[in-house]
py3Dmol code that shows the C-alpha trace and the ligand (Angstrom):
import py3Dmol

protein = """\
ATOM      1  CA  MET A   1      -6.257 -17.094  19.484  1.00  0.00           C
ATOM      2  CA  ARG A   2      -3.105 -15.919  17.664  1.00  0.00           C
ATOM      3  CA  SER A   3      -2.506 -12.328  16.608  1.00  0.00           C
ATOM      4  CA  GLY A   4       0.270 -10.109  15.353  1.00  0.00           C
ATOM      5  CA  PHE A   5       1.812  -7.800  12.783  1.00  0.00           C
ATOM      6  CA  VAL A   6       3.306  -9.150   9.560  1.00  0.00           C
ATOM      7  CA  SER A   7       5.341  -6.641   7.525  1.00  0.00           C
ATOM      8  CA  ILE A   8       5.715  -7.142   3.786  1.00  0.00           C
ATOM      9  CA  LEU A   9       9.088  -5.945   2.559  1.00  0.00           C
ATOM     10  CA  GLY A  10      10.631  -5.913  -0.900  1.00  0.00           C
ATOM     11  CA  ARG A  11      11.919  -3.898  -3.820  1.00  0.00           C
ATOM     12  CA  PRO A  12       9.576  -1.687  -5.850  1.00  0.00           C
ATOM     13  CA  ASN A  13       7.206  -3.687  -8.078  1.00  0.00           C
ATOM     14  CA  ALA A  14       7.832  -7.047  -6.349  1.00  0.00           C
ATOM     15  CA  GLY A  15       4.075  -7.415  -5.762  1.00  0.00           C
ATOM     16  CA  LYS A  16       3.695  -6.348  -2.106  1.00  0.00           C
ATOM     17  CA  SER A  17       0.415  -4.483  -2.611  1.00  0.00           C
ATOM     18  CA  THR A  18      -1.015  -7.249  -4.810  1.00  0.00           C
ATOM     19  CA  LEU A  19      -0.186  -9.742  -2.052  1.00  0.00           C
ATOM     20  CA  ILE A  20      -1.773  -7.716   0.752  1.00  0.00           C
ATOM     21  CA  ASN A  21      -4.960  -7.208  -1.301  1.00  0.00           C
ATOM     22  CA  ALA A  22      -5.115 -10.927  -2.103  1.00  0.00           C
ATOM     23  CA  LEU A  23      -4.599 -11.914   1.542  1.00  0.00           C
ATOM     24  CA  VAL A  24      -7.131  -9.416   2.870  1.00  0.00           C
ATOM     25  CA  GLY A  25      -9.655 -10.025   0.063  1.00  0.00           C
ATOM     26  CA  GLU A  26     -10.288  -6.259  -0.214  1.00  0.00           C
ATOM     27  CA  LYS A  27      -8.495  -3.487  -2.044  1.00  0.00           C
ATOM     28  CA  VAL A  28      -6.502  -1.833   0.742  1.00  0.00           C
ATOM     29  CA  ALA A  29      -3.530  -0.822  -1.400  1.00  0.00           C
ATOM     30  CA  ILE A  30      -3.402   0.495  -4.941  1.00  0.00           C
ATOM     31  CA  VAL A  31      -1.541  -1.566  -7.553  1.00  0.00           C
ATOM     32  CA  THR A  32       0.053  -0.400 -10.787  1.00  0.00           C
ATOM     33  CA  SER A  33       2.827  -1.634 -13.050  1.00  0.00           C
ATOM     34  CA  LYS A  34       4.898   1.445 -12.113  1.00  0.00           C
ATOM     35  CA  PRO A  35       7.555   1.106  -9.393  1.00  0.00           C
ATOM     36  CA  GLN A  36       7.187   3.120  -6.172  1.00  0.00           C
ATOM     37  CA  THR A  37       3.413   3.130  -6.238  1.00  0.00           C
ATOM     38  CA  THR A  38       3.039   2.710  -2.459  1.00  0.00           C
ATOM     39  CA  ARG A  39       4.152   5.751  -0.461  1.00  0.00           C
ATOM     40  CA  SER A  40       3.075   5.046   3.094  1.00  0.00           C
ATOM     41  CA  ARG A  41       2.678   1.923   5.172  1.00  0.00           C
ATOM     42  CA  ILE A  42      -0.821   0.479   5.065  1.00  0.00           C
ATOM     43  CA  HIS A  43      -2.439  -2.048   7.338  1.00  0.00           C
ATOM     44  CA  GLY A  44      -4.625  -4.787   5.880  1.00  0.00           C
ATOM     45  CA  ILE A  45      -6.364  -6.835   8.535  1.00  0.00           C
ATOM     46  CA  VAL A  46      -7.521 -10.461   8.228  1.00  0.00           C
ATOM     47  CA  ASP A  47      -9.627 -12.256  10.790  1.00  0.00           C
ATOM     48  CA  ILE A  48      -9.479 -16.024  10.385  1.00  0.00           C
ATOM     49  CA  PRO A  49     -11.674 -18.524  12.245  1.00  0.00           C
ATOM     50  CA  ALA A  50     -10.054 -21.667  13.650  1.00  0.00           C
ATOM     51  CA  VAL A  51     -10.047 -24.773  11.447  1.00  0.00           C
ATOM     52  CA  LYS A  52      -9.998 -27.957  13.517  1.00  0.00           C
ATOM     53  CA  GLY A  53      -6.827 -29.970  13.019  1.00  0.00           C
ATOM     54  CA  LYS A  54      -5.340 -27.237  10.810  1.00  0.00           C
ATOM     55  CA  HIS A  55      -4.888 -23.915  12.602  1.00  0.00           C
ATOM     56  CA  HIS A  56      -5.953 -21.665  15.475  1.00  0.00           C
ATOM     57  CA  ALA A  57      -8.204 -18.637  15.086  1.00  0.00           C
ATOM     58  CA  ALA A  58      -6.123 -15.577  14.265  1.00  0.00           C
ATOM     59  CA  GLN A  59      -6.111 -11.904  13.473  1.00  0.00           C
ATOM     60  CA  ILE A  60      -3.216 -11.017  11.173  1.00  0.00           C
ATOM     61  CA  VAL A  61      -2.365  -7.366  10.591  1.00  0.00           C
ATOM     62  CA  PHE A  62      -0.431  -7.203   7.327  1.00  0.00           C
ATOM     63  CA  VAL A  63       1.662  -4.080   6.807  1.00  0.00           C
ATOM     64  CA  ASP A  64       2.355  -3.085   3.195  1.00  0.00           C
ATOM     65  CA  THR A  65       5.427  -0.885   2.821  1.00  0.00           C
ATOM     66  CA  PRO A  66       6.905   1.337   0.092  1.00  0.00           C
ATOM     67  CA  GLY A  67       9.415  -0.521  -2.117  1.00  0.00           C
ATOM     68  CA  VAL A  68      12.948  -0.490  -0.708  1.00  0.00           C
ATOM     69  CA  HIS A  69      14.976   1.930  -2.817  1.00  0.00           C
ATOM     70  CA  LYS A  70      17.770   4.426  -2.403  1.00  0.00           C
ATOM     71  CA  PRO A  71      16.320   7.702  -1.176  1.00  0.00           C
ATOM     72  CA  GLY A  72      16.908  10.699  -3.432  1.00  0.00           C
ATOM     73  CA  SER A  73      14.218  13.262  -2.650  1.00  0.00           C
ATOM     74  CA  MET A  74      12.653  14.212   0.673  1.00  0.00           C
ATOM     75  CA  LEU A  75       9.628  12.113  -0.387  1.00  0.00           C
ATOM     76  CA  ASP A  76      11.927   9.070  -0.882  1.00  0.00           C
ATOM     77  CA  LYS A  77      13.378   9.588   2.586  1.00  0.00           C
ATOM     78  CA  ARG A  78       9.877   9.708   4.053  1.00  0.00           C
ATOM     79  CA  MET A  79       9.004   6.477   2.184  1.00  0.00           C
ATOM     80  CA  MET A  80      12.075   4.729   3.603  1.00  0.00           C
ATOM     81  CA  GLN A  81      11.167   5.954   7.095  1.00  0.00           C
ATOM     82  CA  GLU A  82       7.822   4.199   6.573  1.00  0.00           C
ATOM     83  CA  VAL A  83       9.743   0.972   5.809  1.00  0.00           C
ATOM     84  CA  HIS A  84      11.798   1.301   9.002  1.00  0.00           C
ATOM     85  CA  ASP A  85       8.640   2.006  11.037  1.00  0.00           C
ATOM     86  CA  ALA A  86       6.996  -1.111   9.601  1.00  0.00           C
ATOM     87  CA  LEU A  87      10.000  -3.226  10.580  1.00  0.00           C
ATOM     88  CA  ALA A  88       9.966  -1.870  14.111  1.00  0.00           C
ATOM     89  CA  GLN A  89       6.468  -3.151  14.907  1.00  0.00           C
ATOM     90  CA  ARG A  90       6.291  -6.681  13.558  1.00  0.00           C
ATOM     91  CA  ASP A  91       6.064 -10.294  14.622  1.00  0.00           C
ATOM     92  CA  ILE A  92       6.986 -11.760  11.228  1.00  0.00           C
ATOM     93  CA  VAL A  93       8.544 -10.230   8.100  1.00  0.00           C
ATOM     94  CA  LEU A  94       7.722 -11.423   4.586  1.00  0.00           C
ATOM     95  CA  LEU A  95      10.535 -10.669   2.172  1.00  0.00           C
ATOM     96  CA  ILE A  96       8.980 -10.693  -1.274  1.00  0.00           C
ATOM     97  CA  ILE A  97      11.155 -11.290  -4.337  1.00  0.00           C
ATOM     98  CA  ASP A  98      10.063 -10.973  -7.969  1.00  0.00           C
ATOM     99  CA  ALA A  99      10.973 -14.331  -9.554  1.00  0.00           C
ATOM    100  CA  THR A 100      11.210 -12.766 -13.014  1.00  0.00           C
ATOM    101  CA  ARG A 101      14.048 -10.406 -12.059  1.00  0.00           C
ATOM    102  CA  ARG A 102      17.766 -11.095 -11.786  1.00  0.00           C
ATOM    103  CA  ILE A 103      18.905 -10.741  -8.175  1.00  0.00           C
ATOM    104  CA  GLU A 104      21.827  -8.314  -7.906  1.00  0.00           C
ATOM    105  CA  ILE A 105      23.255  -9.560  -4.662  1.00  0.00           C
ATOM    106  CA  ASP A 106      26.906  -9.410  -5.824  1.00  0.00           C
ATOM    107  CA  ASP A 107      26.759  -5.642  -6.178  1.00  0.00           C
ATOM    108  CA  PRO A 108      27.247  -4.087  -2.713  1.00  0.00           C
ATOM    109  CA  LYS A 109      25.412  -0.944  -3.844  1.00  0.00           C
ATOM    110  CA  SER A 110      22.332  -2.661  -5.300  1.00  0.00           C
ATOM    111  CA  GLU A 111      18.822  -2.431  -3.869  1.00  0.00           C
ATOM    112  CA  ASP A 112      18.840  -6.226  -3.342  1.00  0.00           C
ATOM    113  CA  THR A 113      21.918  -5.964  -1.120  1.00  0.00           C
ATOM    114  CA  PHE A 114      20.212  -3.142   0.765  1.00  0.00           C
ATOM    115  CA  VAL A 115      17.106  -5.301   1.346  1.00  0.00           C
ATOM    116  CA  PHE A 116      19.198  -8.153   2.751  1.00  0.00           C
ATOM    117  CA  GLU A 117      21.034  -5.725   5.037  1.00  0.00           C
ATOM    118  CA  LEU A 118      17.656  -4.564   6.339  1.00  0.00           C
ATOM    119  CA  ILE A 119      16.423  -8.061   7.211  1.00  0.00           C
ATOM    120  CA  LYS A 120      19.693  -8.898   8.965  1.00  0.00           C
ATOM    121  CA  LYS A 121      18.744  -6.241  11.517  1.00  0.00           C
ATOM    122  CA  VAL A 122      15.358  -7.724  12.449  1.00  0.00           C
ATOM    123  CA  ASP A 123      15.044 -10.302  15.197  1.00  0.00           C
ATOM    124  CA  CYS A 124      11.758 -12.011  14.252  1.00  0.00           C
ATOM    125  CA  PRO A 125      11.153 -14.887  11.788  1.00  0.00           C
ATOM    126  CA  VAL A 126      11.548 -13.847   8.136  1.00  0.00           C
ATOM    127  CA  PHE A 127       9.720 -15.791   5.406  1.00  0.00           C
ATOM    128  CA  LEU A 128      11.096 -15.736   1.872  1.00  0.00           C
ATOM    129  CA  ILE A 129       8.264 -15.246  -0.630  1.00  0.00           C
ATOM    130  CA  ILE A 130       9.130 -15.857  -4.266  1.00  0.00           C
ATOM    131  CA  ASN A 131       6.364 -14.106  -6.207  1.00  0.00           C
ATOM    132  CA  LYS A 132       5.114 -14.118  -9.822  1.00  0.00           C
ATOM    133  CA  ILE A 133       5.753 -17.859 -10.266  1.00  0.00           C
ATOM    134  CA  ASP A 134       3.005 -17.824 -12.906  1.00  0.00           C
ATOM    135  CA  LEU A 135       5.575 -16.116 -15.169  1.00  0.00           C
ATOM    136  CA  VAL A 136       8.605 -18.409 -14.737  1.00  0.00           C
ATOM    137  CA  ASP A 137       9.496 -22.050 -15.405  1.00  0.00           C
ATOM    138  CA  ARG A 138       9.256 -24.147 -12.242  1.00  0.00           C
ATOM    139  CA  GLU A 139      12.788 -25.565 -12.750  1.00  0.00           C
ATOM    140  CA  LYS A 140      14.229 -22.064 -12.386  1.00  0.00           C
ATOM    141  CA  LEU A 141      12.767 -21.715  -8.886  1.00  0.00           C
ATOM    142  CA  LEU A 142      14.966 -24.236  -7.073  1.00  0.00           C
ATOM    143  CA  PRO A 143      18.313 -22.573  -7.956  1.00  0.00           C
ATOM    144  CA  LEU A 144      16.829 -19.166  -7.014  1.00  0.00           C
ATOM    145  CA  ILE A 145      15.627 -20.498  -3.648  1.00  0.00           C
ATOM    146  CA  ALA A 146      19.031 -22.130  -3.010  1.00  0.00           C
ATOM    147  CA  GLN A 147      20.851 -18.890  -3.898  1.00  0.00           C
ATOM    148  CA  LEU A 148      18.719 -16.764  -1.563  1.00  0.00           C
ATOM    149  CA  SER A 149      18.577 -19.299   1.275  1.00  0.00           C
ATOM    150  CA  ALA A 150      22.385 -19.252   1.401  1.00  0.00           C
ATOM    151  CA  LEU A 151      22.233 -15.539   2.247  1.00  0.00           C
ATOM    152  CA  TYR A 152      19.861 -15.661   5.212  1.00  0.00           C
ATOM    153  CA  PRO A 153      18.328 -18.343   7.476  1.00  0.00           C
ATOM    154  CA  PHE A 154      14.699 -17.886   6.386  1.00  0.00           C
ATOM    155  CA  ALA A 155      12.122 -19.464   8.720  1.00  0.00           C
ATOM    156  CA  GLU A 156      10.022 -20.600   5.735  1.00  0.00           C
ATOM    157  CA  VAL A 157      10.137 -20.351   1.948  1.00  0.00           C
ATOM    158  CA  PHE A 158       7.037 -20.020  -0.246  1.00  0.00           C
ATOM    159  CA  PRO A 159       6.832 -19.754  -4.019  1.00  0.00           C
ATOM    160  CA  ILE A 160       3.551 -17.964  -4.790  1.00  0.00           C
ATOM    161  CA  SER A 161       1.609 -16.032  -7.386  1.00  0.00           C
ATOM    162  CA  ALA A 162      -0.067 -13.111  -5.603  1.00  0.00           C
ATOM    163  CA  ARG A 163      -1.988 -12.248  -8.766  1.00  0.00           C
ATOM    164  CA  LYS A 164      -3.373 -15.782  -9.207  1.00  0.00           C
ATOM    165  CA  ARG A 165      -3.710 -16.332  -5.440  1.00  0.00           C
ATOM    166  CA  ASP A 166      -1.573 -19.438  -5.785  1.00  0.00           C
ATOM    167  CA  GLY A 167       0.071 -20.683  -2.558  1.00  0.00           C
ATOM    168  CA  LEU A 168      -1.650 -18.195  -0.239  1.00  0.00           C
ATOM    169  CA  GLU A 169      -3.568 -20.734   1.842  1.00  0.00           C
ATOM    170  CA  ARG A 170      -0.425 -22.586   2.896  1.00  0.00           C
ATOM    171  CA  LEU A 171       1.301 -19.286   3.586  1.00  0.00           C
ATOM    172  CA  THR A 172      -1.542 -18.143   5.872  1.00  0.00           C
ATOM    173  CA  GLU A 173      -1.475 -21.442   7.781  1.00  0.00           C
ATOM    174  CA  LYS A 174       2.271 -21.113   8.411  1.00  0.00           C
ATOM    175  CA  LEU A 175       1.893 -17.491   9.475  1.00  0.00           C
ATOM    176  CA  ILE A 176      -0.669 -18.477  12.097  1.00  0.00           C
ATOM    177  CA  GLU A 177       1.690 -21.191  13.353  1.00  0.00           C
ATOM    178  CA  HIS A 178       4.470 -18.618  13.883  1.00  0.00           C
ATOM    179  CA  LEU A 179       2.312 -15.873  15.445  1.00  0.00           C
ATOM    180  CA  PRO A 180       2.253 -15.380  19.205  1.00  0.00           C
ATOM    181  CA  GLU A 181      -0.846 -15.997  21.304  1.00  0.00           C
ATOM    182  CA  GLY A 182      -2.804 -12.798  21.750  1.00  0.00           C
ATOM    183  CA  GLN A 183      -6.073 -10.937  21.338  1.00  0.00           C
ATOM    184  CA  ARG A 184      -7.340  -8.863  18.387  1.00  0.00           C
ATOM    185  CA  TYR A 185      -5.684  -5.489  17.718  1.00  0.00           C
ATOM    186  CA  PHE A 186      -8.649  -4.263  15.643  1.00  0.00           C
ATOM    187  CA  PRO A 187     -12.419  -4.923  15.672  1.00  0.00           C
ATOM    188  CA  LYS A 188     -13.389  -8.178  13.966  1.00  0.00           C
ATOM    189  CA  ASP A 189     -14.787  -6.748  10.691  1.00  0.00           C
ATOM    190  CA  GLN A 190     -12.279  -3.947  10.149  1.00  0.00           C
ATOM    191  CA  PHE A 191     -10.057  -4.616   7.124  1.00  0.00           C
ATOM    192  CA  THR A 192      -7.799  -1.564   7.168  1.00  0.00           C
ATOM    193  CA  ASP A 193      -6.727   1.236   9.481  1.00  0.00           C
ATOM    194  CA  GLN A 194      -6.858   3.698   6.589  1.00  0.00           C
ATOM    195  CA  PRO A 195      -9.911   5.986   6.797  1.00  0.00           C
ATOM    196  CA  GLU A 196     -12.167   6.100   3.726  1.00  0.00           C
ATOM    197  CA  ARG A 197     -11.109   9.611   2.676  1.00  0.00           C
ATOM    198  CA  PHE A 198      -7.501   8.452   2.302  1.00  0.00           C
ATOM    199  CA  LEU A 199      -8.456   5.302   0.423  1.00  0.00           C
ATOM    200  CA  VAL A 200     -10.325   7.655  -1.900  1.00  0.00           C
ATOM    201  CA  ALA A 201      -7.201   9.837  -2.358  1.00  0.00           C
ATOM    202  CA  GLU A 202      -5.231   6.694  -3.201  1.00  0.00           C
ATOM    203  CA  LEU A 203      -7.810   5.535  -5.761  1.00  0.00           C
ATOM    204  CA  ILE A 204      -7.486   8.909  -7.520  1.00  0.00           C
ATOM    205  CA  ARG A 205      -3.684   8.645  -7.416  1.00  0.00           C
ATOM    206  CA  GLU A 206      -3.916   5.115  -8.873  1.00  0.00           C
ATOM    207  CA  ARG A 207      -5.803   6.488 -11.894  1.00  0.00           C
ATOM    208  CA  ILE A 208      -3.173   9.229 -12.347  1.00  0.00           C
ATOM    209  CA  LEU A 209      -0.417   6.587 -12.268  1.00  0.00           C
ATOM    210  CA  MET A 210      -2.285   4.537 -14.847  1.00  0.00           C
ATOM    211  CA  GLU A 211      -3.266   7.337 -17.188  1.00  0.00           C
ATOM    212  CA  THR A 212      -0.110   9.476 -17.288  1.00  0.00           C
ATOM    213  CA  GLY A 213       3.522   8.753 -18.098  1.00  0.00           C
ATOM    214  CA  GLU A 214       7.105   9.868 -17.517  1.00  0.00           C
ATOM    215  CA  GLU A 215       7.563  12.082 -14.449  1.00  0.00           C
ATOM    216  CA  VAL A 216       3.894  12.956 -13.876  1.00  0.00           C
ATOM    217  CA  PRO A 217       2.997   9.889 -11.727  1.00  0.00           C
ATOM    218  CA  TYR A 218       5.943  10.496  -9.406  1.00  0.00           C
ATOM    219  CA  ALA A 219       5.381  14.259  -9.177  1.00  0.00           C
ATOM    220  CA  SER A 220       1.676  13.907  -8.316  1.00  0.00           C
ATOM    221  CA  ALA A 221       0.020  13.902  -4.907  1.00  0.00           C
ATOM    222  CA  VAL A 222      -3.680  13.915  -4.041  1.00  0.00           C
ATOM    223  CA  VAL A 223      -5.238  15.792  -1.141  1.00  0.00           C
ATOM    224  CA  ILE A 224      -8.943  15.462  -0.294  1.00  0.00           C
ATOM    225  CA  GLU A 225     -10.250  18.955   0.379  1.00  0.00           C
ATOM    226  CA  ARG A 226     -13.889  18.133   1.047  1.00  0.00           C
ATOM    227  CA  PHE A 227     -15.572  14.843   1.909  1.00  0.00           C
ATOM    228  CA  GLU A 228     -19.205  15.328   2.866  1.00  0.00           C
ATOM    229  CA  GLU A 229     -21.431  12.882   4.679  1.00  0.00           C
ATOM    230  CA  PRO A 230     -23.625  11.195   2.027  1.00  0.00           C
ATOM    231  CA  GLU A 231     -26.908  12.963   1.281  1.00  0.00           C
ATOM    232  CA  PRO A 232     -29.849  10.647   2.029  1.00  0.00           C
ATOM    233  CA  ALA A 233     -31.175   8.517  -0.820  1.00  0.00           C
ATOM    234  CA  LYS A 234     -33.928  10.016  -2.988  1.00  0.00           C
ATOM    235  CA  GLY A 235     -36.521   7.525  -4.198  1.00  0.00           C
ATOM    236  CA  ASP A 236     -34.775   4.359  -5.306  1.00  0.00           C
ATOM    237  CA  ARG A 237     -31.459   6.129  -6.054  1.00  0.00           C
ATOM    238  CA  LEU A 238     -28.433   5.484  -3.825  1.00  0.00           C
ATOM    239  CA  PRO A 239     -27.248   8.262  -1.459  1.00  0.00           C
ATOM    240  CA  LEU A 240     -24.784  10.784  -2.906  1.00  0.00           C
ATOM    241  CA  THR A 241     -21.312  11.567  -1.489  1.00  0.00           C
ATOM    242  CA  ARG A 242     -19.736  14.874  -2.581  1.00  0.00           C
ATOM    243  CA  ILE A 243     -15.943  14.859  -2.707  1.00  0.00           C
ATOM    244  CA  ALA A 244     -13.475  17.550  -3.821  1.00  0.00           C
ATOM    245  CA  ALA A 245      -9.790  16.732  -4.306  1.00  0.00           C
ATOM    246  CA  ALA A 246      -6.692  18.651  -5.339  1.00  0.00           C
ATOM    247  CA  ILE A 247      -4.028  17.019  -7.489  1.00  0.00           C
ATOM    248  CA  TYR A 248      -0.618  18.547  -6.773  1.00  0.00           C
ATOM    249  CA  CYS A 249       2.155  18.474  -9.354  1.00  0.00           C
ATOM    250  CA  GLU A 250       5.519  20.223  -9.581  1.00  0.00           C
ATOM    251  CA  ARG A 251       5.481  22.124 -12.895  1.00  0.00           C
ATOM    252  CA  THR A 252       3.077  23.870 -15.261  1.00  0.00           C
ATOM    253  CA  GLY A 253       3.968  21.366 -18.010  1.00  0.00           C
ATOM    254  CA  GLN A 254       2.801  18.537 -15.742  1.00  0.00           C
ATOM    255  CA  LYS A 255      -0.395  20.446 -14.992  1.00  0.00           C
ATOM    256  CA  ALA A 256      -1.064  20.738 -18.730  1.00  0.00           C
ATOM    257  CA  ILE A 257      -0.609  16.951 -19.118  1.00  0.00           C
ATOM    258  CA  LEU A 258      -2.908  16.218 -16.166  1.00  0.00           C
ATOM    259  CA  ILE A 259      -5.627  18.480 -17.556  1.00  0.00           C
ATOM    260  CA  GLY A 260      -5.226  17.364 -21.184  1.00  0.00           C
ATOM    261  CA  LYS A 261      -6.693  18.851 -24.337  1.00  0.00           C
ATOM    262  CA  GLY A 262      -9.904  20.671 -23.435  1.00  0.00           C
ATOM    263  CA  GLY A 263      -9.818  19.042 -19.965  1.00  0.00           C
ATOM    264  CA  SER A 264     -10.073  15.534 -21.454  1.00  0.00           C
ATOM    265  CA  LYS A 265      -7.384  13.857 -19.306  1.00  0.00           C
ATOM    266  CA  LEU A 266      -8.722  15.211 -16.007  1.00  0.00           C
ATOM    267  CA  LYS A 267     -12.197  14.159 -17.062  1.00  0.00           C
ATOM    268  CA  SER A 268     -11.109  10.616 -17.805  1.00  0.00           C
ATOM    269  CA  ILE A 269      -9.122  10.355 -14.519  1.00  0.00           C
ATOM    270  CA  GLY A 270     -12.198  11.666 -12.679  1.00  0.00           C
ATOM    271  CA  THR A 271     -14.651   9.301 -14.364  1.00  0.00           C
ATOM    272  CA  SER A 272     -12.629   6.155 -13.759  1.00  0.00           C
ATOM    273  CA  ALA A 273     -11.720   7.169 -10.170  1.00  0.00           C
ATOM    274  CA  ARG A 274     -15.389   7.951  -9.447  1.00  0.00           C
ATOM    275  CA  LYS A 275     -16.459   4.431 -10.470  1.00  0.00           C
ATOM    276  CA  GLU A 276     -13.874   2.876  -8.125  1.00  0.00           C
ATOM    277  CA  ILE A 277     -14.868   5.217  -5.276  1.00  0.00           C
ATOM    278  CA  GLU A 278     -18.553   4.426  -5.786  1.00  0.00           C
ATOM    279  CA  SER A 279     -17.860   0.746  -5.393  1.00  0.00           C
ATOM    280  CA  LEU A 280     -15.746   1.407  -2.262  1.00  0.00           C
ATOM    281  CA  LEU A 281     -18.338   3.628  -0.571  1.00  0.00           C
ATOM    282  CA  GLY A 282     -21.501   1.950  -1.856  1.00  0.00           C
ATOM    283  CA  THR A 283     -22.996   5.364  -2.727  1.00  0.00           C
ATOM    284  CA  ARG A 284     -23.183   7.542  -5.811  1.00  0.00           C
ATOM    285  CA  VAL A 285     -20.278   9.994  -5.898  1.00  0.00           C
ATOM    286  CA  PHE A 286     -19.929  13.545  -7.166  1.00  0.00           C
ATOM    287  CA  LEU A 287     -16.171  14.059  -7.626  1.00  0.00           C
ATOM    288  CA  GLU A 288     -14.594  17.452  -8.252  1.00  0.00           C
ATOM    289  CA  LEU A 289     -10.914  17.502  -9.226  1.00  0.00           C
ATOM    290  CA  HIS A 290      -8.549  20.410  -9.763  1.00  0.00           C
ATOM    291  CA  VAL A 291      -4.805  20.656 -10.357  1.00  0.00           C
ATOM    292  CA  ILE A 292      -2.385  22.828  -8.359  1.00  0.00           C
ATOM    293  CA  VAL A 293       1.288  23.437  -9.153  1.00  0.00           C
ATOM    294  CA  LYS A 294       3.535  23.358  -6.100  1.00  0.00           C
ATOM    295  CA  GLU A 295       7.083  23.606  -7.331  1.00  0.00           C
ATOM    296  CA  ASN A 296       9.437  20.857  -6.134  1.00  0.00           C
ATOM    297  CA  TRP A 297       7.042  19.671  -3.450  1.00  0.00           C
ATOM    298  CA  ARG A 298       8.897  16.352  -3.209  1.00  0.00           C
ATOM    299  CA  GLU A 299      11.813  18.299  -1.706  1.00  0.00           C
ATOM    300  CA  SER A 300       9.657  20.141   0.819  1.00  0.00           C
ATOM    301  CA  GLN A 301       9.794  18.419   4.184  1.00  0.00           C
ATOM    302  CA  GLY A 302       6.762  20.357   5.448  1.00  0.00           C
ATOM    303  CA  PHE A 303       4.587  19.392   2.462  1.00  0.00           C
ATOM    304  CA  VAL A 304       5.728  15.755   2.386  1.00  0.00           C
ATOM    305  CA  GLU A 305       4.920  15.432   6.091  1.00  0.00           C
ATOM    306  CA  ALA A 306       1.572  17.168   5.627  1.00  0.00           C
ATOM    307  CA  LEU A 307       0.618  14.467   3.079  1.00  0.00           C
ATOM    308  CA  ASP A 308       0.955  11.739   5.722  1.00  0.00           C
ATOM    309  CA  TRP A 309      -2.600  10.628   6.503  1.00  0.00           C
ATOM    310  CA  ARG A 310      -1.771   9.642  10.073  1.00  0.00           C
ATOM    311  CA  ARG A 311      -0.670  13.197  10.675  1.00  0.00           C
ATOM    312  CA  GLN A 312      -3.741  14.612   8.884  1.00  0.00           C
ATOM    313  CA  ILE A 313      -5.985  12.517  11.144  1.00  0.00           C
ATOM    314  CA  ALA A 314      -4.179  13.781  14.253  1.00  0.00           C
ATOM    315  CA  GLU A 315      -4.560  17.380  13.036  1.00  0.00           C
ATOM    316  CA  MET A 316      -8.248  16.904  12.223  1.00  0.00           C
ATOM    317  CA  GLY A 317      -8.742  15.512  15.753  1.00  0.00           C
ATOM    318  CA  GLU A 318      -6.956  18.519  17.262  1.00  0.00           C
ATOM    319  CA  ALA A 319      -9.072  20.968  15.221  1.00  0.00           C
ATOM    320  CA  GLN A 320     -12.254  19.181  16.303  1.00  0.00           C
ATOM    321  CA  LYS A 321     -11.177  19.357  19.975  1.00  0.00           C
ATOM    322  CA  GLN A 322     -10.460  23.060  19.643  1.00  0.00           C
ATOM    323  CA  ARG A 323     -13.890  23.699  18.081  1.00  0.00           C
ATOM    324  CA  GLU A 324     -15.570  21.798  20.913  1.00  0.00           C
ATOM    325  CA  GLU A 325     -13.639  23.816  23.513  1.00  0.00           C
ATOM    326  CA  GLU A 326     -14.647  27.068  21.819  1.00  0.00           C
ATOM    327  CA  ASP A 327     -18.356  26.091  21.761  1.00  0.00           C
TER     328      ASP A 327
END
"""
ligand_1 = """\
32
LIG
N 2.124 -12.008 -13.318
C 2.107 -11.551 -12.069
N 2.133 -10.216 -11.853
C 2.097 -9.780 -10.580
C 2.046 -10.664 -9.464
N 2.055 -9.918 -8.341
C 2.095 -8.615 -8.727
N 2.122 -8.521 -10.075
C 2.174 -7.279 -10.892
O 3.366 -6.582 -10.585
C 3.137 -5.166 -10.646
C 3.543 -4.526 -9.325
O 2.676 -4.970 -8.317
P 2.466 -4.177 -6.962
O 1.631 -5.044 -6.082
O 2.028 -2.765 -7.206
O 3.967 -4.140 -6.437
P 4.572 -3.410 -5.149
O 5.675 -4.283 -4.661
O 3.488 -3.095 -4.176
O 5.138 -2.080 -5.809
P 5.578 -0.650 -5.137
O 4.362 -0.062 -4.518
O 6.059 0.079 -6.315
O 6.660 -0.953 -4.169
C 1.648 -4.978 -10.966
O 1.530 -4.771 -12.365
C 1.043 -6.325 -10.554
O -0.147 -6.637 -11.257
C 2.010 -12.096 -9.733
O 1.964 -12.949 -8.858
N 2.046 -12.455 -11.050
"""
view = py3Dmol.view(width=600, height=400)
view.addModel(protein, "pdb")
view.setStyle({"model": 0}, {"cartoon": {"style": "trace"}})
view.addModel(ligand_1, "xyz")
view.setStyle({"model": 1}, {"stick": {}})
view.zoomTo()
view.show()
């Protein structure tokens, strides 16, 4: 058996989350057309049986990362820390490039240059993934591959379309070939390390990103305040999960946009998020949303750190331990 961690690195909007979802076959990461959608690193786990004459059995833990960008706010710095953490625990790195964009490698201050500097520091195989080939002429791919291959000795190069799932089978086979021998890191049927309540928070944030514009998507954060065990099914109706979430924004003007005229925007975010959450949980969902203004939260180290779900899990565990000790 082969197993290992494969980190997916690239600039905002290159298609990292689309690729991880396509590889895992489940929605582990939210996807929108807005850059900087992903804020923390997310594991998507794939368990692959052996195929005789083709490849070994394998468990691949894909790690989606925030898009590589220059940090401005405290939130940006946290996002870049997530990128560094993902690079520190990997067996293979996939560098994903958007084939439709011009590569600004001549500019020493560009994000592309920054990405190449990052991969020069890793000591594992790096695959070059040219994504969105469904949008470009095939003859433009060869010069792009030649240009990028001159900058770094990539172990493999794959033109793919993450959206159309084109080229993914060959990519998976090559990944297995490069992975070390080893046992599973996660149980066989687990597809992410992200607990359900945080997937739910992300699904709500995805709707906010899709349904609002300008600064609002970037100034919004979602915190699940209550997530109850589903009530048992009544008759032939599915069980019901009650969830309450707070949407944080930075200014009263943003709050007004999120709520909308007569509450219409919040209602539409809630309705569409609820449908997604119902399909994730396989229950009916009662979703309560409210909006809180927390001025300049993106600059608050304490708040940005408190949003980290790994930290929230650790704190919930601590609180549970304390309750048990008190009992
Ligand atoms: N046509 C086409 N669009 C794609 C492909 N892959 C991703 N996209 C689109 O590109 C946009 C960005 O995709 P994401 O997967 O969110 O990109 P990301 O790299 O995770 O973005 P950040 O989280 O901002 O870093 C979305 O609108 C996707 O639907 C592809 O292969 N073909």
